[in-house]
KEKE-3310 file (N, C-alpha, C; in steps of 0.2 Angstrom, whole numbers, plus 5000, padded with zeros to 4 digits):
npx = (5004:5003:5007:5001:5011:5014:5001:4999:4992:4985:4974:4973:4965:4961:4959:4958:4953:4941:4934:4934:4926:4913:4911:4910:4899:4889:4890:4885:4872:4865:4853:4850:4855:4869:4869:4876:4878:4883:4882:4886:4899:4904:4904:4914:4926:4927:4919:4925:4936:4930:4918:4922:4930:4920:4911:4919:4920:4908:4896:4880:4870:4868:4867:4863:4860:4857:4851:4861:4872:4872:4879:4893:4893:4888:4900:4906:4897:4884:4868:4857:4860:4860:4852:4842:4840:4832:4822:4811:4807:4803:4797:4809:4818:4812:4812:4826:4829:4822:4830:4843:4841:4842:4836:4823:4818:4803:4795:4783:4766:4765:4777:4775:4765:4771:4781:4772:4766:4776:4778:4782:4788:4800:4803:4808:4801:4799:4794:4788:4792:4794:4804:4802:4807:4810:4798:4784:4769:4762:4747:4745:4749:4740:4735:4727:4736:4748:4746:4748:4761:4776:4785:4801:4809:4804:4805:4811:4817:4828:4827:4835:4845:4858:4857:4851:4835:4817:4811:4817:4812:4798:4798:4802:4791:4780:4784:4783:4770:4764:4770:4763:4753:4757:4762:4778:4795:4806:4812:4818:4827:4837:4851:4869:4871:4859:4860:4868:4858:4853:4846:4832:4830:4836:4829:4827:4837:4851:4857:4871:4881:4890:4898:4905:4915:4923:4917:4910:4895:4889:4893:4894:4899:4912:4923:4923:4925:4936:4948:4947:4950:4964:4971:4984:4996:5007:5022:5025:5034:5047:5050:5058:5052:5052:5051:5036:5032:5019:5006:4997:4980:4972:4981:4980:4988:5003:5020:5028:5041:5056:5053:5051:5042:5030:5023:5009:5001:4986:4969:4954:4947:4949:4942:4947:4942:4939:4936:4946:4956:4967:4964:4968:4981:4994:5004:5020:5028:5030:5029:5019:5012:5007:4993:4995:4988:4975:4965:4968:4962:4969:4980:4989:4997:5010:5017:5033:5043:5046:5050:5064:5070:5062:5058:5055:5043:5041:5029:5014:5004:4987:4978:4964:4956:4939:4929:4937:4942:4931:4926:4936:4936:4923:4915:4903:4905:4901:4902:4916:4921:4913:4916:4929:4940:4941:4954:4962:4972:4965:4968:4969)
npy = (4994:5011:5025:5042:5057:5068:5080:5097:5105:5106:5103:5105:5097:5102:5092:5093:5105:5105:5095:5101:5113:5106:5102:5114:5119:5110:5111:5124:5122:5119:5109:5102:5091:5092:5090:5087:5096:5089:5090:5093:5087:5088:5102:5105:5101:5087:5072:5060:5064:5072:5066:5054:5061:5069:5060:5053:5064:5064:5066:5061:5062:5065:5076:5076:5083:5078:5062:5056:5058:5049:5036:5038:5043:5031:5024:5029:5031:5024:5019:5023:5035:5045:5057:5063:5078:5083:5075:5062:5062:5053:5036:5028:5035:5032:5018:5017:5023:5014:5002:5005:5011:5024:5040:5050:5067:5073:5085:5089:5087:5079:5072:5065:5057:5048:5042:5035:5027:5019:5010:5017:5022:5027:5044:5061:5078:5093:5109:5123:5139:5152:5154:5149:5139:5123:5113:5110:5119:5130:5129:5116:5108:5101:5091:5075:5066:5069:5066:5052:5049:5043:5052:5056:5068:5084:5098:5115:5129:5142:5158:5170:5169:5174:5187:5201:5201:5203:5193:5181:5178:5177:5166:5156:5156:5153:5140:5134:5135:5127:5114:5106:5100:5089:5073:5069:5065:5073:5090:5102:5116:5126:5131:5134:5148:5150:5143:5152:5161:5158:5148:5146:5143:5131:5119:5102:5096:5102:5109:5112:5118:5127:5133:5122:5120:5131:5143:5159:5165:5173:5186:5181:5169:5170:5168:5155:5147:5139:5140:5128:5123:5123:5129:5126:5130:5126:5133:5136:5142:5155:5172:5187:5203:5218:5236:5241:5229:5218:5208:5193:5189:5201:5211:5218:5221:5231:5232:5243:5244:5235:5218:5203:5189:5175:5161:5152:5137:5138:5142:5149:5137:5129:5135:5147:5161:5174:5186:5188:5195:5208:5210:5200:5190:5178:5168:5166:5159:5171:5181:5191:5189:5198:5197:5198:5205:5196:5182:5166:5151:5140:5146:5158:5174:5180:5194:5191:5197:5200:5188:5182:5170:5161:5146:5137:5125:5126:5128:5138:5147:5149:5162:5158:5161:5161:5172:5183:5181:5181:5194:5201:5196:5196:5185:5174:5165:5152:5150:5151:5140:5129:5130:5125:5116:5100:5096:5098:5090:5082:5081:5074)
npz = (5000:4996:5004:5006:5006:5021:5025:5021:5029:5045:5059:5075:5088:5104:5116:5130:5133:5126:5133:5145:5142:5140:5153:5160:5154:5157:5171:5172:5168:5179:5188:5177:5164:5152:5135:5119:5104:5089:5076:5058:5057:5070:5071:5062:5069:5069:5071:5075:5082:5092:5099:5106:5116:5122:5127:5137:5145:5151:5144:5137:5127:5111:5097:5080:5063:5051:5043:5036:5044:5054:5053:5054:5068:5075:5076:5087:5097:5107:5099:5106:5112:5102:5093:5080:5073:5062:5059:5053:5035:5026:5022:5022:5030:5043:5043:5044:5056:5064:5062:5066:5079:5083:5089:5083:5080:5080:5070:5064:5060:5049:5050:5062:5058:5049:5058:5067:5058:5054:5065:5076:5092:5105:5104:5101:5102:5094:5097:5090:5095:5091:5082:5070:5061:5060:5068:5078:5075:5088:5088:5084:5094:5102:5094:5091:5085:5090:5103:5103:5102:5109:5118:5122:5125:5126:5116:5112:5102:5105:5097:5098:5108:5110:5111:5121:5123:5123:5117:5121:5134:5131:5122:5132:5141:5133:5130:5142:5144:5134:5136:5146:5138:5131:5134:5141:5145:5148:5147:5135:5131:5130:5121:5118:5121:5127:5139:5146:5150:5161:5175:5173:5160:5158:5161:5159:5151:5142:5126:5121:5108:5099:5110:5115:5107:5108:5105:5109:5113:5121:5133:5146:5146:5143:5152:5155:5143:5133:5119:5106:5093:5083:5070:5058:5045:5032:5026:5009:5000:4999:4996:4990:4989:4980:4980:4972:4967:4964:4972:4971:4965:4955:4959:4971:4981:4983:4985:4995:5000:5002:5005:5014:5009:5011:5004:5008:5012:5012:5009:5002:4999:5009:5019:5024:5021:5008:5014:5024:5018:5019:5033:5041:5049:5050:5061:5067:5080:5091:5081:5071:5055:5043:5031:5013:4999:4990:4996:4989:4981:4986:4992:5002:5004:5015:5024:5029:5035:5048:5053:5053:5054:5047:5037:5022:5023:5036:5050:5051:5063:5063:5069:5079:5089:5093:5096:5094:5081:5073:5075:5068:5055:5051:5049:5056:5072:5071:5057:5055:5061:5055:5041:5039:5030:5021:5019:5030:5041:5054:5071:5088)
capx = (5000:5007:5004:5003:5015:5010:4997:5002:4987:4983:4970:4974:4960:4963:4954:4956:4948:4934:4931:4933:4920:4907:4910:4908:4892:4885:4889:4881:4865:4862:4851:4849:4861:4871:4870:4881:4877:4889:4880:4891:4905:4906:4905:4920:4931:4928:4916:4930:4940:4926:4913:4925:4932:4914:4908:4924:4919:4901:4890:4877:4865:4872:4862:4865:4855:4855:4852:4868:4877:4871:4883:4899:4891:4888:4906:4909:4892:4878:4862:4852:4862:4860:4846:4842:4835:4828:4817:4809:4804:4800:4797:4815:4821:4809:4815:4833:4829:4820:4835:4849:4839:4843:4829:4821:4815:4797:4794:4777:4761:4767:4782:4772:4761:4776:4784:4767:4764:4782:4778:4783:4793:4802:4805:4808:4796:4801:4788:4791:4789:4795:4810:4799:4810:4807:4795:4776:4766:4758:4740:4744:4752:4735:4732:4727:4741:4754:4745:4749:4768:4780:4790:4806:4811:4800:4810:4810:4824:4828:4829:4839:4848:4864:4855:4846:4829:4811:4809:4819:4807:4792:4798:4802:4785:4776:4786:4781:4762:4763:4772:4758:4748:4761:4766:4785:4799:4810:4811:4825:4826:4843:4858:4875:4869:4853:4863:4870:4853:4851:4843:4825:4830:4839:4824:4830:4842:4853:4860:4876:4885:4896:4903:4909:4921:4927:4913:4907:4890:4887:4899:4894:4903:4919:4928:4922:4926:4943:4949:4948:4952:4970:4973:4991:4997:5014:5025:5027:5039:5049:5053:5060:5048:5055:5046:5032:5030:5012:5005:4990:4975:4970:4987:4977:4994:5009:5025:5031:5048:5059:5049:5051:5035:5030:5017:5007:4996:4980:4965:4946:4944:4950:4938:4950:4939:4942:4935:4952:4961:4968:4962:4971:4988:4996:5008:5026:5030:5027:5029:5013:5014:5000:4991:4996:4984:4969:4966:4967:4959:4974:4986:4989:5004:5010:5023:5036:5049:5047:5052:5070:5072:5056:5060:5050:5041:5039:5021:5012:4998:4981:4975:4958:4951:4934:4927:4942:4943:4924:4926:4941:4935:4916:4911:4901:4909:4899:4905:4923:4922:4910:4919:4936:4940:4943:4961:4966:4973:4963:4971:4968)
capy = (5000:5017:5030:5048:5061:5072:5086:5104:5109:5102:5106:5101:5098:5103:5088:5095:5111:5102:5092:5107:5117:5103:5101:5120:5120:5105:5114:5130:5120:5117:5103:5099:5088:5095:5086:5090:5096:5086:5090:5096:5084:5091:5109:5105:5098:5080:5068:5055:5067:5076:5062:5051:5066:5071:5054:5052:5069:5062:5067:5055:5064:5069:5078:5077:5086:5074:5055:5054:5059:5044:5031:5040:5043:5025:5021:5032:5032:5019:5022:5026:5042:5049:5060:5066:5084:5085:5070:5058:5065:5048:5030:5026:5037:5029:5012:5017:5024:5007:4997:5007:5012:5031:5043:5055:5073:5075:5092:5091:5082:5074:5067:5061:5051:5044:5039:5031:5022:5014:5007:5022:5020:5033:5050:5068:5082:5100:5114:5130:5144:5158:5154:5148:5135:5117:5112:5110:5126:5129:5127:5109:5104:5097:5086:5068:5062:5070:5062:5045:5049:5042:5058:5056:5075:5089:5103:5120:5132:5149:5162:5176:5169:5177:5194:5203:5203:5201:5187:5175:5176:5175:5159:5152:5156:5149:5133:5131:5134:5121:5108:5101:5097:5084:5069:5068:5063:5078:5096:5105:5123:5130:5130:5137:5155:5149:5141:5158:5165:5157:5141:5146:5141:5125:5113:5095:5094:5108:5107:5116:5117:5131:5134:5116:5120:5137:5149:5163:5169:5178:5188:5177:5162:5171:5166:5148:5143:5139:5138:5120:5122:5127:5127:5127:5129:5125:5138:5133:5146:5161:5176:5194:5208:5224:5241:5241:5222:5216:5201:5190:5191:5208:5215:5222:5224:5233:5233:5250:5244:5228:5214:5196:5186:5168:5159:5148:5132:5139:5146:5149:5130:5127:5139:5153:5165:5181:5191:5189:5199:5215:5210:5195:5189:5172:5169:5161:5160:5178:5186:5192:5190:5201:5194:5202:5203:5192:5175:5162:5145:5136:5149:5165:5176:5184:5197:5187:5201:5200:5181:5181:5163:5156:5142:5133:5119:5128:5129:5145:5146:5153:5164:5156:5162:5162:5178:5188:5180:5183:5202:5203:5195:5198:5179:5172:5160:5146:5149:5150:5132:5124:5130:5123:5111:5093:5095:5099:5084:5083:5076:5076)
capz = (5000:4995:5009:5004:5011:5026:5023:5022:5033:5051:5064:5081:5093:5111:5119:5137:5132:5124:5139:5150:5140:5141:5160:5162:5152:5161:5178:5172:5167:5186:5189:5170:5161:5146:5129:5114:5097:5085:5069:5054:5059:5076:5070:5059:5073:5067:5076:5077:5088:5097:5102:5112:5122:5126:5131:5142:5150:5154:5139:5135:5122:5105:5092:5073:5059:5045:5044:5034:5049:5059:5052:5058:5075:5077:5077:5093:5103:5105:5096:5111:5114:5096:5091:5073:5073:5056:5059:5047:5030:5021:5026:5022:5037:5048:5043:5046:5063:5068:5061:5070:5086:5085:5090:5078:5083:5076:5069:5061:5060:5044:5053:5067:5055:5046:5063:5069:5053:5054:5071:5081:5097:5108:5099:5104:5099:5093:5097:5088:5100:5088:5077:5063:5056:5061:5074:5078:5077:5094:5087:5083:5099:5105:5089:5093:5082:5094:5109:5102:5102:5115:5118:5127:5126:5123:5115:5108:5101:5106:5091:5099:5115:5111:5112:5126:5119:5126:5114:5125:5139:5127:5120:5137:5144:5129:5130:5148:5143:5130:5139:5149:5133:5128:5139:5140:5151:5150:5143:5133:5127:5129:5117:5122:5123:5132:5146:5150:5152:5168:5177:5171:5153:5158:5161:5161:5146:5138:5120:5119:5102:5098:5115:5116:5102:5109:5103:5115:5110:5126:5138:5153:5145:5141:5157:5155:5137:5130:5112:5105:5086:5082:5063:5056:5038:5030:5021:5003:4996:5002:4991:4991:4985:4979:4980:4966:4966:4966:4975:4971:4959:4955:4961:4976:4986:4980:4990:4996:5003:5001:5010:5013:5008:5011:5001:5013:5009:5015:5005:5003:4998:5016:5024:5025:5015:5005:5019:5028:5015:5022:5040:5045:5049:5053:5067:5068:5086:5093:5076:5067:5048:5039:5024:5007:4993:4990:4997:4983:4983:4989:4995:5004:5005:5021:5025:5035:5036:5055:5055:5049:5054:5044:5032:5018:5026:5043:5051:5054:5066:5060:5075:5078:5095:5089:5096:5091:5074:5070:5075:5064:5048:5049:5049:5063:5075:5068:5050:5056:5062:5050:5034:5039:5024:5022:5018:5036:5045:5061:5076:5095)
cpx = (5004:5003:5006:5007:5011:5007:5001:4997:4985:4979:4970:4968:4963:4958:4953:4952:4941:4930:4929:4927:4914:4906:4907:4901:4887:4884:4884:4874:4862:4860:4850:4856:4862:4872:4876:4878:4883:4887:4886:4898:4908:4908:4912:4926:4932:4924:4920:4934:4935:4922:4917:4927:4925:4911:4913:4922:4912:4895:4887:4871:4869:4867:4866:4859:4852:4855:4858:4873:4877:4877:4890:4898:4891:4894:4909:4904:4887:4872:4857:4854:4862:4853:4847:4837:4830:4822:4815:4805:4801:4800:4804:4819:4818:4812:4822:4833:4827:4826:4841:4847:4840:4836:4828:4818:4809:4795:4787:4772:4762:4772:4780:4768:4766:4779:4779:4766:4770:4783:4780:4789:4795:4805:4806:4803:4798:4794:4791:4788:4791:4801:4807:4803:4807:4803:4787:4773:4762:4751:4739:4747:4746:4732:4732:4733:4747:4753:4747:4757:4771:4786:4794:4807:4807:4805:4808:4817:4823:4831:4835:4843:4854:4863:4851:4840:4823:4809:4811:4814:4800:4792:4798:4795:4780:4778:4783:4773:4760:4765:4767:4753:4751:4764:4773:4789:4803:4809:4818:4823:4833:4849:4863:4873:4863:4855:4865:4864:4850:4847:4836:4825:4833:4834:4828:4836:4844:4856:4865:4879:4891:4901:4907:4916:4925:4923:4910:4902:4887:4893:4899:4898:4910:4924:4928:4925:4933:4943:4950:4951:4959:4973:4981:4992:5005:5016:5027:5033:5040:5051:5054:5056:5052:5049:5042:5030:5023:5011:4997:4986:4973:4975:4984:4982:5000:5014:5028:5038:5050:5056:5051:5044:5036:5023:5015:5001:4990:4975:4958:4943:4945:4946:4941:4948:4942:4941:4941:4957:4961:4966:4966:4978:4989:5002:5014:5029:5027:5026:5022:5015:5007:4999:4993:4992:4978:4970:4964:4964:4963:4980:4985:4996:5004:5017:5027:5043:5051:5049:5058:5072:5067:5059:5054:5049:5039:5031:5020:5005:4993:4977:4967:4954:4945:4930:4931:4942:4937:4924:4931:4939:4928:4912:4908:4906:4907:4902:4912:4925:4920:4913:4926:4936:4942:4950:4965:4966:4971:4965:4969:4975)
cpy = (5006:5022:5037:5052:5065:5078:5092:5108:5104:5106:5102:5103:5097:5099:5090:5101:5109:5099:5097:5111:5113:5103:5108:5121:5116:5108:5120:5128:5118:5110:5099:5096:5092:5089:5089:5090:5094:5086:5093:5093:5087:5098:5110:5102:5091:5076:5063:5058:5069:5071:5058:5055:5068:5066:5053:5058:5068:5064:5061:5056:5068:5070:5079:5080:5081:5066:5052:5054:5053:5038:5032:5040:5036:5021:5024:5033:5027:5023:5026:5033:5047:5051:5064:5072:5085:5080:5066:5062:5060:5042:5027:5028:5034:5022:5012:5019:5018:5002:4999:5009:5019:5034:5049:5061:5074:5082:5094:5085:5076:5069:5063:5055:5046:5039:5033:5025:5017:5011:5011:5020:5027:5038:5056:5072:5089:5104:5120:5135:5151:5159:5153:5145:5128:5117:5113:5116:5125:5127:5120:5105:5099:5092:5079:5064:5063:5067:5055:5044:5047:5046:5057:5063:5079:5095:5109:5123:5139:5153:5167:5175:5172:5185:5195:5206:5200:5194:5180:5173:5174:5168:5154:5151:5152:5142:5130:5130:5128:5115:5103:5098:5091:5079:5068:5067:5068:5084:5099:5111:5126:5127:5133:5144:5154:5147:5147:5163:5164:5150:5141:5143:5134:5119:5107:5093:5100:5105:5111:5113:5121:5132:5128:5117:5127:5143:5152:5167:5174:5180:5184:5171:5163:5168:5158:5144:5144:5137:5131:5119:5126:5125:5129:5126:5129:5131:5134:5136:5153:5165:5183:5198:5215:5230:5241:5234:5221:5209:5199:5192:5198:5213:5220:5225:5225:5235:5240:5250:5237:5224:5207:5193:5178:5166:5152:5143:5133:5144:5146:5142:5127:5130:5145:5158:5172:5187:5193:5194:5206:5216:5205:5194:5181:5173:5164:5163:5166:5183:5185:5193:5192:5198:5200:5200:5199:5185:5171:5156:5141:5139:5156:5167:5181:5188:5194:5191:5201:5193:5179:5174:5158:5153:5139:5127:5120:5129:5135:5143:5151:5155:5162:5156:5165:5169:5184:5187:5183:5191:5204:5202:5196:5191:5178:5166:5153:5145:5148:5143:5128:5124:5127:5116:5104:5092:5096:5091:5085:5078:5079:5078)
cpz = (5000:5000:5006:5009:5016:5022:5025:5026:5039:5056:5070:5086:5100:5115:5127:5137:5130:5130:5144:5149:5141:5149:5163:5160:5156:5168:5178:5170:5173:5186:5182:5168:5154:5141:5125:5107:5093:5078:5065:5056:5065:5075:5066:5062:5071:5073:5079:5083:5094:5102:5108:5118:5126:5130:5137:5148:5154:5150:5137:5130:5117:5099:5085:5069:5054:5047:5041:5039:5054:5059:5055:5065:5078:5079:5084:5099:5101:5103:5100:5113:5108:5094:5084:5073:5068:5055:5053:5041:5025:5025:5027:5029:5043:5049:5046:5053:5067:5068:5066:5077:5088:5085:5086:5083:5078:5076:5066:5062:5055:5046:5058:5064:5052:5052:5066:5064:5052:5061:5077:5086:5100:5103:5104:5099:5099:5093:5095:5092:5097:5083:5070:5058:5057:5067:5073:5079:5084:5094:5086:5088:5102:5100:5092:5091:5087:5101:5109:5102:5109:5115:5124:5129:5122:5122:5111:5107:5101:5099:5092:5106:5116:5111:5118:5123:5123:5123:5118:5130:5136:5125:5126:5141:5140:5129:5137:5148:5139:5132:5142:5144:5130:5134:5137:5146:5153:5145:5141:5129:5125:5125:5121:5125:5128:5139:5150:5152:5159:5169:5174:5164:5153:5157:5163:5157:5142:5132:5118:5112:5102:5103:5117:5113:5103:5107:5110:5113:5115:5131:5144:5152:5144:5146:5158:5149:5135:5123:5111:5098:5085:5075:5062:5048:5036:5025:5015:4999:5000:4996:4993:4987:4985:4979:4973:4964:4968:4969:4974:4965:4960:4957:4966:4981:4982:4986:4990:4998:5001:5007:5008:5014:5008:5008:5005:5010:5013:5010:5006:5002:5005:5021:5026:5020:5013:5010:5024:5025:5018:5030:5044:5045:5052:5058:5066:5075:5089:5087:5072:5060:5044:5032:5019:5002:4995:4993:4991:4986:4987:4993:4997:5004:5011:5021:5031:5036:5044:5058:5051:5049:5051:5038:5028:5022:5034:5044:5054:5057:5063:5067:5074:5085:5092:5089:5093:5083:5070:5070:5070:5056:5046:5048:5056:5065:5072:5061:5050:5057:5057:5043:5034:5035:5026:5021:5024:5039:5052:5066:5083:5098)
residu = (UNK:UNK:UNK:UNK:UNK:UNK:UNK:UNK:UNK:UNK:UNK:UNK:UNK:UNK:UNK:UNK:UNK:UNK:UNK:UNK:UNK:UNK:UNK:UNK:UNK:UNK:UNK:UNK:UNK:UNK:UNK:UNK:UNK:UNK:UNK:UNK:UNK:UNK:UNK:UNK:UNK:UNK:UNK:UNK:UNK:UNK:UNK:UNK:UNK:UNK:UNK:UNK:UNK:UNK:UNK:UNK:UNK:UNK:UNK:UNK:UNK:UNK:UNK:UNK:UNK:UNK:UNK:UNK:UNK:UNK:UNK:UNK:UNK:UNK:UNK:UNK:UNK:UNK:UNK:UNK:UNK:UNK:UNK:UNK:UNK:UNK:UNK:UNK:UNK:UNK:UNK:UNK:UNK:UNK:UNK:UNK:UNK:UNK:UNK:UNK:UNK:UNK:UNK:UNK:UNK:UNK:UNK:UNK:UNK:UNK:UNK:UNK:UNK:UNK:UNK:UNK:UNK:UNK:UNK:UNK:UNK:UNK:UNK:UNK:UNK:UNK:UNK:UNK:UNK:UNK:UNK:UNK:UNK:UNK:UNK:UNK:UNK:UNK:UNK:UNK:UNK:UNK:UNK:UNK:UNK:UNK:UNK:UNK:UNK:UNK:UNK:UNK:UNK:UNK:UNK:UNK:UNK:UNK:UNK:UNK:UNK:UNK:UNK:UNK:UNK:UNK:UNK:UNK:UNK:UNK:UNK:UNK:UNK:UNK:UNK:UNK:UNK:UNK:UNK:UNK:UNK:UNK:UNK:UNK:UNK:UNK:UNK:UNK:UNK:UNK:UNK:UNK:UNK:UNK:UNK:UNK:UNK:UNK:UNK:UNK:UNK:UNK:UNK:UNK:UNK:UNK:UNK:UNK:UNK:UNK:UNK:UNK:UNK:UNK:UNK:UNK:UNK:UNK:UNK:UNK:UNK:UNK:UNK:UNK:UNK:UNK:UNK:UNK:UNK:UNK:UNK:UNK:UNK:UNK:UNK:UNK:UNK:UNK:UNK:UNK:UNK:UNK:UNK:UNK:UNK:UNK:UNK:UNK:UNK:UNK:UNK:UNK:UNK:UNK:UNK:UNK:UNK:UNK:UNK:UNK:UNK:UNK:UNK:UNK:UNK:UNK:UNK:UNK:UNK:UNK:UNK:UNK:UNK:UNK:UNK:UNK:UNK:UNK:UNK:UNK:UNK:UNK:UNK:UNK:UNK:UNK:UNK:UNK:UNK:UNK:UNK:UNK:UNK:UNK:UNK:UNK:UNK:UNK:UNK:UNK:UNK:UNK:UNK:UNK:UNK:UNK:UNK:UNK:UNK:UNK:UNK:UNK:UNK:UNK:UNK:UNK:UNK:UNK:UNK:UNK:UNK:UNK:UNK:UNK:UNK:UNK:UNK:UNK:UNK:UNK:UNK:UNK:UNK:UNK:UNK:UNK:UNK:UNK:UNK:UNK:UNK:UNK:UNK:UNK:UNK:UNK:UNK:UNK)
# end
């Protein structure tokens, strides 16, 4: 077997910080238990890296969005701990849930009918209290079809938990008003930001996602949450620039002095998008290396004048403290994580 050479992009997962973040969010959930949203390949971190760490930390409920995500999850967690948020949209989904033993979230009367026609069993139920995405409208909560479901977790989803808005309390109160209309074993409302809103939002089970992986959607979480994702990219080539030399597509940067530049194996195909141009910098030790010109699909160029000992093949750190990075580039913390590409070698 021929093994490929090492990759020029790597993403180090800080497992201790991931576990510590879950424990902090579980502690902040009070009497409630914290689950974990691991959809989108654990927000770009990698299910294979994240789920074993989270299970070791104590997590026992994992949320994915798509049925296609279940197969990878079953390699790292038992089916009884896996919940599919999008629910069944066809009989094949119901059959897959029955064969694997994972639990669907029912979001509509149509999905309830599909689930019951397929012999039913334990499920979760999403009630829409104001976000108007997935979820049963409040007027349909009392439908006889819903009364036939075996609901494990009754849930809703906060629309604006990362903001101080009256909508949060309206949603919480509506959830409390509707809950007695459905037989269920436990309730769940809060995401990462919702946990920071206080114990009234925790109920029995919280569903953190972003903050597990280093995101800080509310200032109350800043002291608790640590960075998890640490991307690095290798230097491909070094060159000397003279005054007047242009860099990259569109010649958007022109050197105004002699400079040392490095071409780095990192581009928008890897999730390092063009919005970073003119705003970002990579790091070599303590030296900041500003980006020059546009971000290409596979490469960026940085000013490495401040790193006299930099050599081709050396690794540069991509500053990825999520709140700071989001403020600098304009992407959301969610986008920063989930757009990290497949070419990164992910490791714990």
